[in-house]
All heavy atoms as a GROMACS GRO file, in nm:
protein
  568
    1MET      N    1  -2.326  -3.387   4.145
    1MET     CA    2  -2.214  -3.445   4.220
    1MET      C    3  -2.252  -3.465   4.365
    1MET      O    4  -2.302  -3.372   4.431
    1MET     CB    5  -2.090  -3.353   4.208
    1MET     CG    6  -1.976  -3.399   4.290
    1MET     SD    7  -1.832  -3.296   4.276
    1MET     CE    8  -1.875  -3.148   4.360
    2LYS      N    9  -2.233  -3.590   4.408
    2LYS     CA   10  -2.268  -3.617   4.552
    2LYS      C   11  -2.137  -3.616   4.634
    2LYS      O   12  -2.036  -3.675   4.585
    2LYS     CB   13  -2.331  -3.756   4.566
    2LYS     CG   14  -2.468  -3.762   4.497
    2LYS     CD   15  -2.526  -3.893   4.519
    2LYS     CE   16  -2.666  -3.901   4.459
    2LYS     NZ   17  -2.729  -4.036   4.486
    3THR      N   18  -2.132  -3.547   4.745
    3THR     CA   19  -2.011  -3.538   4.824
    3THR      C   20  -2.039  -3.599   4.962
    3THR      O   21  -2.141  -3.580   5.024
    3THR     CB   22  -1.976  -3.388   4.844
    3THR    OG1   23  -1.960  -3.332   4.716
    3THR    CG2   24  -1.843  -3.380   4.921
    4PHE      N   25  -1.945  -3.682   5.004
    4PHE     CA   26  -1.954  -3.750   5.134
    4PHE      C   27  -1.829  -3.731   5.213
    4PHE      O   28  -1.714  -3.715   5.154
    4PHE     CB   29  -1.974  -3.904   5.106
    4PHE     CG   30  -2.099  -3.933   5.028
    4PHE    CD1   31  -2.090  -3.942   4.897
    4PHE    CD2   32  -2.216  -3.953   5.097
    4PHE    CE1   33  -2.206  -3.966   4.815
    4PHE    CE2   34  -2.328  -3.993   5.026
    4PHE     CZ   35  -2.324  -3.995   4.886
    5THR      N   36  -1.846  -3.734   5.343
    5THR     CA   37  -1.722  -3.727   5.434
    5THR      C   38  -1.658  -3.870   5.434
    5THR      O   39  -1.721  -3.967   5.388
    5THR     CB   40  -1.759  -3.690   5.574
    5THR    OG1   41  -1.842  -3.796   5.632
    5THR    CG2   42  -1.832  -3.557   5.582
    6ILE      N   43  -1.538  -3.875   5.479
    6ILE     CA   44  -1.472  -4.003   5.488
    6ILE      C   45  -1.551  -4.097   5.573
    6ILE      O   46  -1.570  -4.218   5.535
    6ILE     CB   47  -1.324  -3.987   5.540
    6ILE    CG1   48  -1.243  -3.913   5.432
    6ILE    CG2   49  -1.261  -4.121   5.568
    6ILE    CD1   50  -1.103  -3.881   5.474
    7HIS      N   51  -1.601  -4.050   5.685
    7HIS     CA   52  -1.678  -4.137   5.772
    7HIS      C   53  -1.807  -4.190   5.700
    7HIS      O   54  -1.837  -4.313   5.706
    7HIS     CB   55  -1.727  -4.070   5.900
    7HIS     CG   56  -1.806  -4.143   5.990
    7HIS    ND1   57  -1.760  -4.251   6.061
    7HIS    CD2   58  -1.943  -4.132   6.016
    7HIS    CE1   59  -1.860  -4.307   6.127
    7HIS    NE2   60  -1.975  -4.235   6.107
    8GLU      N   61  -1.876  -4.107   5.632
    8GLU     CA   62  -1.993  -4.151   5.549
    8GLU      C   63  -1.958  -4.246   5.444
    8GLU      O   64  -2.027  -4.346   5.421
    8GLU     CB   65  -2.060  -4.031   5.491
    8GLU     CG   66  -2.133  -3.934   5.589
    8GLU     CD   67  -2.180  -3.805   5.521
    8GLU    OE1   68  -2.114  -3.760   5.422
    8GLU    OE2   69  -2.277  -3.748   5.572
    9ALA      N   70  -1.844  -4.221   5.384
    9ALA     CA   71  -1.800  -4.315   5.277
    9ALA      C   72  -1.766  -4.452   5.327
    9ALA      O   73  -1.802  -4.556   5.272
    9ALA     CB   74  -1.677  -4.257   5.205
   10LYS      N   75  -1.698  -4.454   5.444
   10LYS     CA   76  -1.666  -4.584   5.508
   10LYS      C   77  -1.794  -4.659   5.548
   10LYS      O   78  -1.795  -4.782   5.527
   10LYS     CB   79  -1.580  -4.568   5.626
   10LYS     CG   80  -1.437  -4.528   5.588
   10LYS     CD   81  -1.335  -4.534   5.706
   10LYS     CE   82  -1.383  -4.483   5.841
   10LYS     NZ   83  -1.269  -4.480   5.937
   11THR      N   84  -1.894  -4.590   5.591
   11THR     CA   85  -2.016  -4.650   5.635
   11THR      C   86  -2.100  -4.709   5.520
   11THR      O   87  -2.160  -4.810   5.526
   11THR     CB   88  -2.102  -4.548   5.716
   11THR    OG1   89  -2.023  -4.502   5.823
   11THR    CG2   90  -2.223  -4.608   5.770
   12ASN      N   91  -2.088  -4.634   5.407
   12ASN     CA   92  -2.177  -4.664   5.292
   12ASN      C   93  -2.101  -4.706   5.166
   12ASN      O   94  -2.150  -4.680   5.058
   12ASN     CB   95  -2.268  -4.547   5.255
   12ASN     CG   96  -2.358  -4.511   5.376
   12ASN    OD1   97  -2.436  -4.595   5.419
   12ASN    ND2   98  -2.348  -4.386   5.420
   13LEU      N   99  -1.982  -4.765   5.182
   13LEU     CA  100  -1.893  -4.788   5.068
   13LEU      C  101  -1.958  -4.870   4.962
   13LEU      O  102  -1.955  -4.833   4.845
   13LEU     CB  103  -1.764  -4.852   5.116
   13LEU     CG  104  -1.659  -4.873   5.010
   13LEU    CD1  105  -1.621  -4.736   4.942
   13LEU    CD2  106  -1.534  -4.937   5.061
   14SER      N  107  -2.026  -4.976   4.995
   14SER     CA  108  -2.091  -5.064   4.892
   14SER      C  109  -2.192  -4.979   4.809
   14SER      O  110  -2.197  -4.990   4.683
   14SER     CB  111  -2.159  -5.183   4.952
   14SER     OG  112  -2.062  -5.262   5.013
   15LYS      N  113  -2.269  -4.902   4.879
   15LYS     CA  114  -2.374  -4.821   4.811
   15LYS      C  115  -2.302  -4.721   4.720
   15LYS      O  116  -2.351  -4.696   4.601
   15LYS     CB  117  -2.460  -4.749   4.916
   15LYS     CG  118  -2.563  -4.651   4.857
   15LYS     CD  119  -2.634  -4.578   4.965
   15LYS     CE  120  -2.684  -4.450   4.918
   15LYS     NZ  121  -2.706  -4.350   5.017
   16LEU      N  122  -2.200  -4.654   4.760
   16LEU     CA  123  -2.131  -4.551   4.682
   16LEU      C  124  -2.058  -4.620   4.560
   16LEU      O  125  -2.060  -4.556   4.450
   16LEU     CB  126  -2.027  -4.483   4.766
   16LEU     CG  127  -2.079  -4.399   4.883
   16LEU    CD1  128  -1.967  -4.332   4.961
   16LEU    CD2  129  -2.180  -4.301   4.839
   17ILE      N  130  -2.011  -4.735   4.576
   17ILE     CA  131  -1.947  -4.802   4.461
   17ILE      C  132  -2.056  -4.830   4.362
   17ILE      O  133  -2.032  -4.815   4.237
   17ILE     CB  134  -1.879  -4.938   4.509
   17ILE    CG1  135  -1.746  -4.898   4.586
   17ILE    CG2  136  -1.845  -5.027   4.391
   17ILE    CD1  137  -1.689  -5.019   4.652
   18GLU      N  138  -2.172  -4.879   4.401
   18GLU     CA  139  -2.276  -4.911   4.306
   18GLU      C  140  -2.324  -4.786   4.234
   18GLU      O  141  -2.341  -4.787   4.116
   18GLU     CB  142  -2.400  -4.970   4.382
   18GLU     CG  143  -2.507  -5.021   4.294
   18GLU     CD  144  -2.456  -5.132   4.198
   18GLU    OE1  145  -2.375  -5.212   4.244
   18GLU    OE2  146  -2.501  -5.134   4.086
   19GLU      N  147  -2.333  -4.669   4.307
   19GLU     CA  148  -2.376  -4.548   4.250
   19GLU      C  149  -2.272  -4.499   4.143
   19GLU      O  150  -2.308  -4.455   4.030
   19GLU     CB  151  -2.388  -4.436   4.349
   19GLU     CG  152  -2.515  -4.449   4.438
   19GLU     CD  153  -2.531  -4.340   4.539
   19GLU    OE1  154  -2.466  -4.233   4.521
   19GLU    OE2  155  -2.608  -4.367   4.634
   20ALA      N  156  -2.138  -4.513   4.176
   20ALA     CA  157  -2.039  -4.473   4.080
   20ALA      C  158  -2.034  -4.566   3.958
   20ALA      O  159  -2.022  -4.517   3.840
   20ALA     CB  160  -1.896  -4.489   4.148
   21CYS      N  161  -2.064  -4.691   3.974
   21CYS     CA  162  -2.075  -4.781   3.859
   21CYS      C  163  -2.187  -4.751   3.768
   21CYS      O  164  -2.193  -4.785   3.648
   21CYS     CB  165  -2.082  -4.931   3.912
   21CYS     SG  166  -1.929  -4.996   3.971
   22GLN      N  167  -2.291  -4.689   3.824
   22GLN     CA  168  -2.410  -4.651   3.742
   22GLN      C  169  -2.403  -4.512   3.686
   22GLN      O  170  -2.496  -4.454   3.631
   22GLN     CB  171  -2.537  -4.662   3.828
   22GLN     CG  172  -2.559  -4.805   3.873
   22GLN     CD  173  -2.699  -4.835   3.910
   22GLN    OE1  174  -2.792  -4.755   3.901
   22GLN    NE2  175  -2.723  -4.961   3.952
   23GLY      N  176  -2.281  -4.448   3.700
   23GLY     CA  177  -2.260  -4.322   3.635
   23GLY      C  178  -2.266  -4.195   3.724
   23GLY      O  179  -2.237  -4.086   3.673
   24GLU      N  180  -2.306  -4.211   3.846
   24GLU     CA  181  -2.313  -4.101   3.940
   24GLU      C  182  -2.168  -4.051   3.973
   24GLU      O  183  -2.073  -4.136   3.983
   24GLU     CB  184  -2.379  -4.141   4.071
   24GLU     CG  185  -2.532  -4.166   4.054
   24GLU     CD  186  -2.611  -4.046   4.040
   24GLU    OE1  187  -2.570  -3.939   4.084
   24GLU    OE2  188  -2.712  -4.060   3.975
   25GLU      N  189  -2.150  -3.927   3.991
   25GLU     CA  190  -2.021  -3.874   4.032
   25GLU      C  191  -2.021  -3.872   4.187
   25GLU      O  192  -2.098  -3.802   4.243
   25GLU     CB  193  -1.994  -3.734   3.975
   25GLU     CG  194  -1.856  -3.681   4.004
   25GLU     CD  195  -1.821  -3.551   3.934
   25GLU    OE1  196  -1.908  -3.506   3.848
   25GLU    OE2  197  -1.711  -3.501   3.960
   26VAL      N  198  -1.928  -3.949   4.240
   26VAL     CA  199  -1.916  -3.959   4.386
   26VAL      C  200  -1.784  -3.905   4.433
   26VAL      O  201  -1.681  -3.942   4.382
   26VAL     CB  202  -1.934  -4.104   4.434
   26VAL    CG1  203  -1.918  -4.120   4.585
   26VAL    CG2  204  -2.059  -4.161   4.385
   27VAL      N  205  -1.790  -3.803   4.526
   27VAL     CA  206  -1.668  -3.741   4.572
   27VAL      C  207  -1.663  -3.753   4.728
   27VAL      O  208  -1.765  -3.742   4.789
   27VAL     CB  209  -1.668  -3.586   4.534
   27VAL    CG1  210  -1.549  -3.516   4.588
   27VAL    CG2  211  -1.671  -3.574   4.382
   28ILE      N  212  -1.544  -3.784   4.773
   28ILE     CA  213  -1.519  -3.795   4.909
   28ILE      C  214  -1.430  -3.681   4.958
   28ILE      O  215  -1.331  -3.645   4.896
   28ILE     CB  216  -1.449  -3.933   4.948
   28ILE    CG1  217  -1.539  -4.045   4.894
   28ILE    CG2  218  -1.421  -3.946   5.092
   28ILE    CD1  219  -1.473  -4.180   4.902
   29ALA      N  220  -1.474  -3.621   5.067
   29ALA     CA  221  -1.410  -3.499   5.123
   29ALA      C  222  -1.350  -3.526   5.266
   29ALA      O  223  -1.399  -3.598   5.338
   29ALA     CB  224  -1.510  -3.384   5.128
   30ARG      N  225  -1.236  -3.457   5.283
   30ARG     CA  226  -1.177  -3.456   5.415
   30ARG      C  227  -1.184  -3.314   5.462
   30ARG      O  228  -1.122  -3.221   5.411
   30ARG     CB  229  -1.031  -3.494   5.407
   30ARG     CG  230  -0.960  -3.491   5.548
   30ARG     CD  231  -0.816  -3.528   5.542
   30ARG     NE  232  -0.803  -3.669   5.504
   30ARG     CZ  233  -0.710  -3.714   5.414
   30ARG    NH1  234  -0.630  -3.629   5.357
   30ARG    NH2  235  -0.697  -3.836   5.388
   31ARG      N  236  -1.274  -3.291   5.562
   31ARG     CA  237  -1.307  -3.154   5.615
   31ARG      C  238  -1.360  -3.072   5.497
   31ARG      O  239  -1.444  -3.120   5.423
   31ARG     CB  240  -1.188  -3.089   5.684
   31ARG     CG  241  -1.125  -3.174   5.791
   31ARG     CD  242  -1.209  -3.161   5.914
   31ARG     NE  243  -1.141  -3.238   6.021
   31ARG     CZ  244  -1.201  -3.273   6.126
   31ARG    NH1  245  -1.322  -3.241   6.150
   31ARG    NH2  246  -1.139  -3.347   6.221
   32PRO      N  247  -1.313  -2.955   5.466
   32PRO     CA  248  -1.369  -2.880   5.361
   32PRO      C  249  -1.311  -2.912   5.220
   32PRO      O  250  -1.361  -2.874   5.117
   32PRO     CB  251  -1.332  -2.735   5.393
   32PRO     CG  252  -1.203  -2.740   5.464
   32PRO     CD  253  -1.216  -2.872   5.545
   33ASN      N  254  -1.203  -2.995   5.218
   33ASN     CA  255  -1.136  -3.027   5.092
   33ASN      C  256  -1.186  -3.152   5.025
   33ASN      O  257  -1.196  -3.257   5.087
   33ASN     CB  258  -0.983  -3.038   5.119
   33ASN     CG  259  -0.925  -2.920   5.180
   33ASN    OD1  260  -0.966  -2.805   5.144
   33ASN    ND2  261  -0.833  -2.936   5.270
   34LEU      N  262  -1.213  -3.139   4.898
   34LEU     CA  263  -1.249  -3.263   4.817
   34LEU      C  264  -1.114  -3.336   4.791
   34LEU      O  265  -1.023  -3.274   4.736
   34LEU     CB  266  -1.317  -3.217   4.687
   34LEU     CG  267  -1.439  -3.133   4.698
   34LEU    CD1  268  -1.499  -3.094   4.559
   34LEU    CD2  269  -1.547  -3.202   4.775
   35VAL      N  270  -1.114  -3.465   4.818
   35VAL     CA  271  -0.986  -3.537   4.807
   35VAL      C  272  -0.991  -3.656   4.710
   35VAL      O  273  -0.890  -3.698   4.659
   35VAL     CB  274  -0.932  -3.578   4.946
   35VAL    CG1  275  -0.887  -3.462   5.027
   35VAL    CG2  276  -1.034  -3.665   5.019
   36VAL      N  277  -1.109  -3.718   4.684
   36VAL     CA  278  -1.112  -3.840   4.608
   36VAL      C  279  -1.238  -3.835   4.524
   36VAL      O  280  -1.348  -3.795   4.571
   36VAL     CB  281  -1.119  -3.966   4.698
   36VAL    CG1  282  -1.136  -4.091   4.619
   36VAL    CG2  283  -0.995  -3.973   4.782
   37ARG      N  284  -1.227  -3.876   4.398
   37ARG     CA  285  -1.345  -3.901   4.314
   37ARG      C  286  -1.355  -4.051   4.287
   37ARG      O  287  -1.256  -4.112   4.247
   37ARG     CB  288  -1.328  -3.827   4.182
   37ARG     CG  289  -1.445  -3.852   4.089
   37ARG     CD  290  -1.437  -3.781   3.957
   37ARG     NE  291  -1.434  -3.631   3.985
   37ARG     CZ  292  -1.331  -3.551   3.936
   37ARG    NH1  293  -1.229  -3.607   3.875
   37ARG    NH2  294  -1.335  -3.423   3.960
   38LEU      N  295  -1.469  -4.109   4.318
   38LEU     CA  296  -1.488  -4.257   4.301
   38LEU      C  297  -1.540  -4.279   4.159
   38LEU      O  298  -1.646  -4.226   4.121
   38LEU     CB  299  -1.588  -4.300   4.406
   38LEU     CG  300  -1.603  -4.450   4.422
   38LEU    CD1  301  -1.475  -4.515   4.463
   38LEU    CD2  302  -1.706  -4.479   4.533
   39VAL      N  303  -1.466  -4.351   4.079
   39VAL     CA  304  -1.506  -4.378   3.937
   39VAL      C  305  -1.487  -4.529   3.910
   39VAL      O  306  -1.396  -4.593   3.970
   39VAL     CB  307  -1.426  -4.294   3.835
   39VAL    CG1  308  -1.450  -4.148   3.851
   39VAL    CG2  309  -1.276  -4.327   3.844
   40PRO      N  310  -1.573  -4.586   3.827
   40PRO     CA  311  -1.555  -4.730   3.798
   40PRO      C  312  -1.441  -4.751   3.693
   40PRO      O  313  -1.404  -4.664   3.620
   40PRO     CB  314  -1.687  -4.764   3.720
   40PRO     CG  315  -1.734  -4.633   3.670
   40PRO     CD  316  -1.687  -4.526   3.765
   41ILE      N  317  -1.380  -4.865   3.706
   41ILE     CA  318  -1.278  -4.908   3.615
   41ILE      C  319  -1.334  -4.958   3.492
   41ILE      O  320  -1.426  -5.039   3.493
   41ILE     CB  321  -1.177  -5.014   3.680
   41ILE    CG1  322  -1.115  -4.957   3.803
   41ILE    CG2  323  -1.082  -5.066   3.578
   41ILE    CD1  324  -1.042  -5.060   3.877
   42ALA      N  325  -1.288  -4.912   3.374
   42ALA     CA  326  -1.341  -4.961   3.244
   42ALA      C  327  -1.314  -5.116   3.229
   42ALA      O  328  -1.216  -5.163   3.286
   42ALA     CB  329  -1.279  -4.882   3.132
   43ASP      N  330  -1.394  -5.171   3.159
   43ASP     CA  331  -1.375  -5.317   3.136
   43ASP      C  332  -1.242  -5.344   3.069
   43ASP      O  333  -1.219  -5.296   2.951
   43ASP     CB  334  -1.490  -5.373   3.047
   43ASP     CG  335  -1.485  -5.521   3.028
   43ASP    OD1  336  -1.416  -5.585   3.104
   43ASP    OD2  337  -1.556  -5.572   2.942
   44ALA      N  338  -1.149  -5.408   3.137
   44ALA     CA  339  -1.016  -5.422   3.090
   44ALA      C  340  -1.013  -5.516   2.967
   44ALA      O  341  -0.931  -5.500   2.878
   44ALA     CB  342  -0.927  -5.482   3.197
   45LYS      N  343  -1.093  -5.609   2.958
   45LYS     CA  344  -1.096  -5.710   2.847
   45LYS      C  345  -1.163  -5.651   2.723
   45LYS      O  346  -1.126  -5.681   2.615
   45LYS     CB  347  -1.156  -5.838   2.884
   45LYS     CG  348  -1.085  -5.915   2.991
   45LYS     CD  349  -1.137  -6.046   3.023
   45LYS     CE  350  -1.056  -6.111   3.125
   45LYS     NZ  351  -1.111  -6.249   3.156
   46GLY      N  352  -1.258  -5.564   2.739
   46GLY     CA  353  -1.325  -5.515   2.625
   46GLY      C  354  -1.411  -5.612   2.555
   46GLY      O  355  -1.426  -5.733   2.596
   47HIS      N  356  -1.468  -5.570   2.441
   47HIS     CA  357  -1.552  -5.663   2.367
   47HIS      C  358  -1.475  -5.713   2.241
   47HIS      O  359  -1.418  -5.636   2.168
   47HIS     CB  360  -1.679  -5.581   2.314
   47HIS     CG  361  -1.765  -5.657   2.225
   47HIS    ND1  362  -1.846  -5.764   2.271
   47HIS    CD2  363  -1.782  -5.657   2.087
   47HIS    CE1  364  -1.911  -5.813   2.174
   47HIS    NE2  365  -1.881  -5.751   2.066
   48ARG      N  366  -1.466  -5.840   2.232
   48ARG     CA  367  -1.388  -5.907   2.125
   48ARG      C  368  -1.492  -5.975   2.031
   48ARG      O  369  -1.578  -6.041   2.075
   48ARG     CB  370  -1.287  -6.005   2.177
   48ARG     CG  371  -1.185  -5.941   2.261
   48ARG     CD  372  -1.092  -6.035   2.332
   48ARG     NE  373  -1.046  -6.134   2.239
   48ARG     CZ  374  -0.967  -6.237   2.281
   48ARG    NH1  375  -0.926  -6.240   2.402
   48ARG    NH2  376  -0.928  -6.331   2.199
   49GLN      N  377  -1.462  -5.966   1.898
   49GLN     CA  378  -1.547  -6.021   1.803
   49GLN      C  379  -1.456  -6.103   1.709
   49GLN      O  380  -1.374  -6.041   1.642
   49GLN     CB  381  -1.624  -5.912   1.724
   49GLN     CG  382  -1.723  -5.971   1.629
   49GLN     CD  383  -1.795  -5.865   1.554
   49GLN    OE1  384  -1.781  -5.755   1.574
   49GLN    NE2  385  -1.881  -5.909   1.462
   50PRO      N  386  -1.486  -6.232   1.696
   50PRO     CA  387  -1.405  -6.316   1.605
   50PRO      C  388  -1.415  -6.264   1.468
   50PRO      O  389  -1.523  -6.234   1.419
   50PRO     CB  390  -1.466  -6.460   1.624
   50PRO     CG  391  -1.529  -6.455   1.754
   50PRO     CD  392  -1.575  -6.316   1.777
   51GLY      N  393  -1.303  -6.262   1.397
   51GLY     CA  394  -1.299  -6.220   1.255
   51GLY      C  395  -1.304  -6.067   1.232
   51GLY      O  396  -1.318  -6.020   1.125
   52ALA      N  397  -1.296  -5.986   1.339
   52ALA     CA  398  -1.302  -5.842   1.331
   52ALA      C  399  -1.189  -5.788   1.245
   52ALA      O  400  -1.203  -5.678   1.182
   52ALA     CB  401  -1.306  -5.776   1.466
   53LEU      N  402  -1.075  -5.853   1.238
   53LEU     CA  403  -0.958  -5.800   1.161
   53LEU      C  404  -0.940  -5.875   1.031
   53LEU      O  405  -0.839  -5.850   0.964
   53LEU     CB  406  -0.830  -5.820   1.244
   53LEU     CG  407  -0.822  -5.733   1.374
   53LEU    CD1  408  -0.697  -5.758   1.451
   53LEU    CD2  409  -0.835  -5.583   1.336
   54ARG      N  410  -1.037  -5.956   0.987
   54ARG     CA  411  -1.022  -6.028   0.860
   54ARG      C  412  -1.014  -5.920   0.749
   54ARG      O  413  -1.093  -5.834   0.740
   54ARG     CB  414  -1.149  -6.108   0.841
   54ARG     CG  415  -1.137  -6.194   0.712
   54ARG     CD  416  -1.246  -6.294   0.702
   54ARG     NE  417  -1.222  -6.398   0.812
   54ARG     CZ  418  -1.325  -6.457   0.876
   54ARG    NH1  419  -1.444  -6.423   0.854
   54ARG    NH2  420  -1.289  -6.545   0.965
   55GLY      N  421  -0.915  -5.941   0.669
   55GLY     CA  422  -0.890  -5.850   0.551
   55GLY      C  423  -0.814  -5.729   0.586
   55GLY      O  424  -0.776  -5.649   0.500
   56LYS      N  425  -0.782  -5.702   0.711
   56LYS     CA  426  -0.714  -5.582   0.757
   56LYS      C  427  -0.564  -5.613   0.777
   56LYS      O  428  -0.486  -5.516   0.784
   56LYS     CB  429  -0.774  -5.520   0.878
   56LYS     CG  430  -0.919  -5.476   0.857
   56LYS     CD  431  -0.973  -5.413   0.986
   56LYS     CE  432  -1.118  -5.371   0.956
   56LYS     NZ  433  -1.179  -5.317   1.083
   57LEU      N  434  -0.526  -5.738   0.799
   57LEU     CA  435  -0.387  -5.773   0.829
   57LEU      C  436  -0.336  -5.860   0.710
   57LEU      O  437  -0.410  -5.942   0.658
   57LEU     CB  438  -0.376  -5.858   0.958
   57LEU     CG  439  -0.425  -5.776   1.083
   57LEU    CD1  440  -0.416  -5.872   1.201
   57LEU    CD2  441  -0.341  -5.653   1.108
   58CYS      N  442  -0.207  -5.848   0.681
   58CYS     CA  443  -0.156  -5.925   0.576
   58CYS      C  444  -0.022  -5.989   0.621
   58CYS      O  445   0.061  -5.921   0.678
   58CYS     CB  446  -0.120  -5.836   0.451
   58CYS     SG  447  -0.049  -5.922   0.311
   59VAL      N  448  -0.013  -6.121   0.596
   59VAL     CA  449   0.112  -6.190   0.642
   59VAL      C  450   0.183  -6.224   0.514
   59VAL      O  451   0.133  -6.289   0.422
   59VAL     CB  452   0.070  -6.322   0.717
   59VAL    CG1  453   0.199  -6.397   0.752
   59VAL    CG2  454  -0.003  -6.290   0.841
   60GLY      N  455   0.307  -6.176   0.505
   60GLY     CA  456   0.386  -6.193   0.385
   60GLY      C  457   0.435  -6.337   0.376
   60GLY      O  458   0.430  -6.415   0.467
   61PRO      N  459   0.488  -6.379   0.255
   61PRO     CA  460   0.533  -6.512   0.237
   61PRO      C  461   0.654  -6.547   0.321
   61PRO      O  462   0.680  -6.669   0.357
   61PRO     CB  463   0.568  -6.516   0.087
   61PRO     CG  464   0.583  -6.382   0.048
   61PRO     CD  465   0.501  -6.294   0.137
   62GLY      N  466   0.737  -6.449   0.362
   62GLY     CA  467   0.851  -6.481   0.448
   62GLY      C  468   0.818  -6.515   0.591
   62GLY      O  469   0.903  -6.565   0.663
   63PHE      N  470   0.696  -6.494   0.627
   63PHE     CA  471   0.655  -6.525   0.768
   63PHE      C  472   0.672  -6.673   0.798
   63PHE      O  473   0.707  -6.716   0.908
   63PHE     CB  474   0.508  -6.488   0.783
   63PHE     CG  475   0.454  -6.518   0.920
   63PHE    CD1  476   0.481  -6.423   1.029
   63PHE    CD2  477   0.380  -6.631   0.948
   63PHE    CE1  478   0.436  -6.450   1.152
   63PHE    CE2  479   0.332  -6.648   1.078
   63PHE     CZ  480   0.360  -6.561   1.179
   64PHE      N  481   0.647  -6.759   0.700
   64PHE     CA  482   0.655  -6.910   0.723
   64PHE      C  483   0.792  -6.966   0.696
   64PHE      O  484   0.809  -7.084   0.712
   64PHE     CB  485   0.546  -6.980   0.644
   64PHE     CG  486   0.408  -6.934   0.685
   64PHE    CD1  487   0.335  -6.845   0.608
   64PHE    CD2  488   0.349  -6.984   0.796
   64PHE    CE1  489   0.210  -6.800   0.647
   64PHE    CE2  490   0.222  -6.948   0.841
   64PHE     CZ  491   0.151  -6.854   0.764
   65GLU      N  492   0.883  -6.885   0.654
   65GLU     CA  493   1.021  -6.934   0.622
   65GLU      C  494   1.094  -6.954   0.751
   65GLU      O  495   1.074  -6.884   0.854
   65GLU     CB  496   1.094  -6.832   0.539
   65GLU     CG  497   1.031  -6.811   0.401
   65GLU     CD  498   1.032  -6.941   0.311
   65GLU    OE1  499   1.131  -7.016   0.318
   65GLU    OE2  500   0.936  -6.959   0.243
   66PRO      N  501   1.186  -7.050   0.759
   66PRO     CA  502   1.264  -7.071   0.876
   66PRO      C  503   1.354  -6.954   0.908
   66PRO      O  504   1.400  -6.881   0.818
   66PRO     CB  505   1.354  -7.195   0.843
   66PRO     CG  506   1.298  -7.255   0.719
   66PRO     CD  507   1.216  -7.154   0.652
   67VAL      N  508   1.376  -6.929   1.035
   67VAL     CA  509   1.465  -6.819   1.082
   67VAL      C  510   1.607  -6.867   1.082
   67VAL      O  511   1.636  -6.979   1.126
   67VAL     CB  512   1.421  -6.772   1.222
   67VAL    CG1  513   1.512  -6.660   1.276
   67VAL    CG2  514   1.275  -6.728   1.221
   68ALA      N  515   1.692  -6.780   1.038
   68ALA     CA  516   1.836  -6.815   1.032
   68ALA      C  517   1.890  -6.835   1.178
   68ALA      O  518   1.846  -6.773   1.269
   68ALA     CB  519   1.919  -6.701   0.966
   69ASP      N  520   1.989  -6.927   1.191
   69ASP     CA  521   2.040  -6.959   1.326
   69ASP      C  522   2.099  -6.840   1.396
   69ASP      O  523   2.084  -6.826   1.519
   69ASP     CB  524   2.146  -7.067   1.314
   69ASP     CG  525   2.087  -7.200   1.279
   69ASP    OD1  526   1.970  -7.223   1.308
   69ASP    OD2  527   2.164  -7.289   1.227
   70ASP      N  528   2.165  -6.746   1.330
   70ASP     CA  529   2.223  -6.631   1.390
   70ASP      C  530   2.117  -6.534   1.438
   70ASP      O  531   2.150  -6.439   1.514
   70ASP     CB  532   2.325  -6.566   1.294
   70ASP     CG  533   2.261  -6.515   1.168
   70ASP    OD1  534   2.164  -6.572   1.122
   70ASP    OD2  535   2.305  -6.413   1.117
   71GLU      N  536   1.991  -6.542   1.393
   71GLU     CA  537   1.883  -6.448   1.436
   71GLU      C  538   1.807  -6.502   1.552
   71GLU      O  539   1.729  -6.436   1.616
   71GLU     CB  540   1.792  -6.428   1.322
   71GLU     CG  541   1.846  -6.343   1.207
   71GLU     CD  542   1.748  -6.323   1.092
   71GLU    OE1  543   1.628  -6.359   1.109
   71GLU    OE2  544   1.795  -6.268   0.993
   72LEU      N  545   1.827  -6.628   1.590
   72LEU     CA  546   1.758  -6.690   1.706
   72LEU      C  547   1.815  -6.640   1.833
   72LEU      O  548   1.934  -6.631   1.853
   72LEU     CB  549   1.769  -6.847   1.694
   72LEU     CG  550   1.690  -6.913   1.581
   72LEU    CD1  551   1.720  -7.065   1.584
   72LEU    CD2  552   1.541  -6.889   1.600
   73VAL      N  553   1.726  -6.612   1.927
   73VAL     CA  554   1.771  -6.564   2.064
   73VAL      C  555   1.770  -6.685   2.153
   73VAL      O  556   1.674  -6.763   2.158
   73VAL     CB  557   1.676  -6.459   2.114
   73VAL    CG1  558   1.711  -6.418   2.257
   73VAL    CG2  559   1.670  -6.342   2.023
   74GLN      N  560   1.882  -6.704   2.221
   74GLN     CA  561   1.890  -6.822   2.310
   74GLN      C  562   1.920  -6.782   2.452
   74GLN      O  563   1.971  -6.679   2.487
   74GLN     CB  564   2.000  -6.917   2.259
   74GLN     CG  565   1.960  -6.961   2.122
   74GLN     CD  566   2.014  -7.097   2.090
   74GLN    OE1  567   2.052  -7.169   2.175
   74GLN    NE2  568   2.018  -7.131   1.961
   0.00000   0.00000   0.00000
């Protein structure tokens, strides 16, 4: 675990972000207290593969039937 003061973190922020993205544990301290852990955000979109759910989902025959007028939201 690498610990930096707030001043050091401000001076080297780009370097610290790169280290955190590569898996290093980066902690920022205010005086003697550890206050922040810098961690990368996981890929929000994730990995998508076409056809990954083929055969796992089933659409019943009623799916394609018209919806009754009283069930429609307007």
